[in-house]
C-alpha positions as CSV (number, residue, x, y, z in Angstrom):
1,X,0.0,0.0,0.0
2,X,2.8,2.3,0.8
3,X,4.6,1.5,-2.5
4,X,1.3,2.1,-4.4
5,X,0.8,5.5,-2.7
6,X,4.4,6.4,-3.5
7,X,3.9,5.5,-7.2
8,X,0.7,7.6,-7.4
9,X,2.4,10.5,-5.7
10,X,5.4,10.4,-8.0
11,X,3.1,10.1,-11.0
12,X,1.1,13.1,-9.8
13,X,4.2,15.1,-9.1
14,X,5.5,14.3,-12.6
15,X,2.2,15.3,-14.2
16,X,2.1,18.5,-12.1
17,X,5.7,19.4,-13.1
18,X,4.9,18.8,-16.8
19,X,1.7,20.9,-16.6
20,X,3.6,23.7,-14.8
21,X,6.3,23.7,-17.5
22,X,3.7,23.7,-20.3
23,X,1.9,26.6,-18.7
24,X,5.1,28.6,-18.1
25,X,6.3,28.0,-21.7
26,X,2.9,28.9,-23.2
27,X,3.0,32.7,-22.7
28,X,6.7,32.7,-23.5
29,X,6.1,30.9,-26.8
30,X,3.2,33.2,-27.6
31,X,5.3,36.3,-26.9
32,X,8.2,35.0,-29.0
33,X,5.9,34.4,-32.0
34,X,4.3,37.9,-31.6
35,X,4.3,39.8,-34.9
36,X,3.6,43.2,-33.4
37,X,6.4,45.8,-33.9
38,X,6.7,49.5,-33.3
39,X,8.8,52.1,-35.0
40,X,9.4,55.8,-33.9
41,X,10.0,58.8,-36.2
42,X,12.3,60.6,-35.7
43,X,14.6,57.8,-34.5
44,X,16.3,60.1,-32.0
45,X,13.7,62.1,-30.2
46,X,14.3,65.2,-28.1
47,X,12.6,65.9,-24.8
48,X,9.4,67.8,-25.4
49,X,9.4,66.9,-29.1
50,X,6.6,65.2,-30.9
51,X,7.1,61.7,-32.3
52,X,5.1,59.5,-34.7
53,X,4.5,55.9,-33.7
54,X,3.9,53.3,-36.5
55,X,2.8,49.8,-35.4
56,X,2.6,46.7,-37.6
57,X,1.1,43.3,-36.7
58,X,-2.2,44.4,-35.1
59,X,-5.4,42.8,-36.7
60,X,-7.7,45.6,-35.4
61,X,-8.0,49.2,-36.5
62,X,-7.2,50.9,-33.1
63,X,-4.7,50.6,-30.3
64,X,-2.4,52.5,-28.0
65,X,1.4,52.8,-27.7
66,X,2.9,53.7,-24.3
67,X,6.4,54.2,-23.0
68,X,8.1,55.7,-20.0
69,X,9.5,58.3,-22.4
70,X,6.0,59.4,-23.5
71,X,4.0,62.2,-21.8
72,X,0.9,60.2,-22.7
73,X,0.0,57.1,-24.7
74,X,-0.2,57.5,-28.5
75,X,-3.7,56.7,-29.7
76,X,-3.2,54.4,-32.8
77,X,-5.6,54.3,-35.7
78,X,-5.5,52.7,-39.2
79,X,-6.9,49.9,-41.3
80,X,-7.0,46.4,-39.7
81,X,-4.1,44.2,-40.7
82,X,-2.1,47.3,-41.8
83,X,0.1,49.9,-40.1
84,X,-1.5,51.8,-37.2
85,X,-0.2,55.2,-36.5
86,X,-0.4,57.9,-33.9
87,X,1.5,60.8,-32.4
88,X,2.6,61.7,-28.9
89,X,5.0,64.0,-27.1
90,X,8.2,63.0,-25.3
91,X,8.3,63.9,-21.6
92,X,10.6,66.7,-20.6
93,X,13.7,65.8,-18.6
94,X,14.2,62.2,-19.9
95,X,17.1,60.8,-21.8
96,X,18.1,57.3,-22.8
97,X,16.4,54.3,-24.4
98,X,12.9,53.3,-23.4
99,X,10.8,50.2,-24.4
100,X,7.4,50.6,-26.1
101,X,4.4,48.6,-25.1
102,X,1.5,48.4,-27.7
103,X,-2.0,47.4,-26.7
104,X,-4.1,46.1,-29.6
105,X,-6.3,43.1,-30.3
106,X,-7.3,43.0,-26.6
107,X,-3.9,42.5,-25.0
108,X,-0.6,44.3,-24.4
109,X,2.6,43.5,-26.4
110,X,5.6,44.5,-24.3
111,X,9.0,45.5,-25.6
112,X,7.9,45.6,-29.3
113,X,10.1,48.6,-30.0
114,X,12.3,51.3,-28.4
115,X,12.5,55.1,-28.4
116,X,15.9,56.8,-28.1
117,X,15.7,60.2,-26.3
118,X,18.7,62.4,-26.7
119,X,19.3,66.0,-25.9
120,X,19.9,68.1,-29.0
121,X,22.5,70.4,-27.6
122,X,25.1,71.3,-30.3
123,X,28.6,70.7,-29.2
124,X,31.3,72.9,-30.7
125,X,34.0,71.1,-32.7
126,X,36.5,74.0,-32.4
127,X,37.1,76.9,-30.0
128,X,34.7,79.8,-30.4
129,X,36.2,83.2,-31.1
130,X,35.4,85.4,-28.1
131,X,35.0,89.2,-28.0
132,X,33.7,91.8,-30.4
133,X,30.2,90.2,-30.7
134,X,30.8,89.5,-34.4
135,X,32.2,93.0,-35.2
136,X,34.1,93.6,-38.4
137,X,37.9,93.7,-38.2
138,X,39.3,97.2,-37.4
139,X,40.9,99.2,-40.1
140,X,43.4,102.0,-39.7
141,X,42.0,105.6,-39.7
142,X,44.3,106.6,-42.6
143,X,42.6,104.0,-44.8
144,X,39.2,105.3,-43.8
145,X,40.1,108.9,-44.6
146,X,41.2,108.0,-48.1
147,X,37.8,106.4,-48.9
148,X,35.7,109.1,-47.3
149,X,33.9,112.0,-49.1
150,X,32.5,112.5,-52.6
151,X,34.7,112.8,-55.7
152,X,35.0,115.8,-58.0
153,X,32.1,114.8,-60.2
154,X,29.7,114.6,-57.1
155,X,30.9,118.1,-56.1
156,X,30.1,119.6,-59.5
157,X,26.6,118.0,-59.7
158,X,25.9,119.2,-56.1
159,X,26.9,122.8,-57.0
160,X,24.8,122.8,-60.2
161,X,21.7,121.6,-58.3
162,X,22.2,124.2,-55.5
163,X,22.5,126.9,-58.2
164,X,19.3,125.8,-59.9
165,X,17.5,125.8,-56.5
166,X,18.8,129.4,-55.7
167,X,17.6,130.7,-59.1
168,X,14.2,129.1,-58.6
169,X,13.8,130.7,-55.2
170,X,14.9,134.1,-56.5
171,X,12.5,134.0,-59.4
172,X,9.6,133.1,-57.1
173,X,10.3,135.9,-54.7
174,X,10.5,138.4,-57.6
175,X,7.1,137.3,-58.9
176,X,5.5,137.8,-55.5
177,X,6.7,141.3,-55.3
178,X,5.5,142.4,-58.7
179,X,2.0,141.2,-59.5
180,X,1.4,141.0,-63.3
């Protein structure tokens, strides 16, 4: 009786272990065979910037994509069996690589894509010239004096115009004094 009980117990334990292994492998196999994938545009997002999320592999026409990098989930829409798209904003103050979780067809699909958040600060490749605020190079005062002032032709034209103006003013004042 003791041997029979031991045989039943060991058979039950073996069946229980096999059932536990099958149940544990079931979700892992389903996740490995998952066809859902997410892609982010632009590939390197900046904090506070907007990104477009494109998801493939969902049979339905709606879904959501979330990430620790997103300020809120991206609401996905599209035609069933094709690419679902949506936009969202990247949270301020985050940098690094974050996984994307897509919810569609009634269940979540974790780690189906990543979003890379980088700061977009330009880094100089050479020393920056300091001082002057972008002022033009200084030239000696002698060179400036040589270039200053009108030429002879400009002086003659100016004198002729001044003479014509003086004659016009004189004629006008004479007409006012002597009515016709």
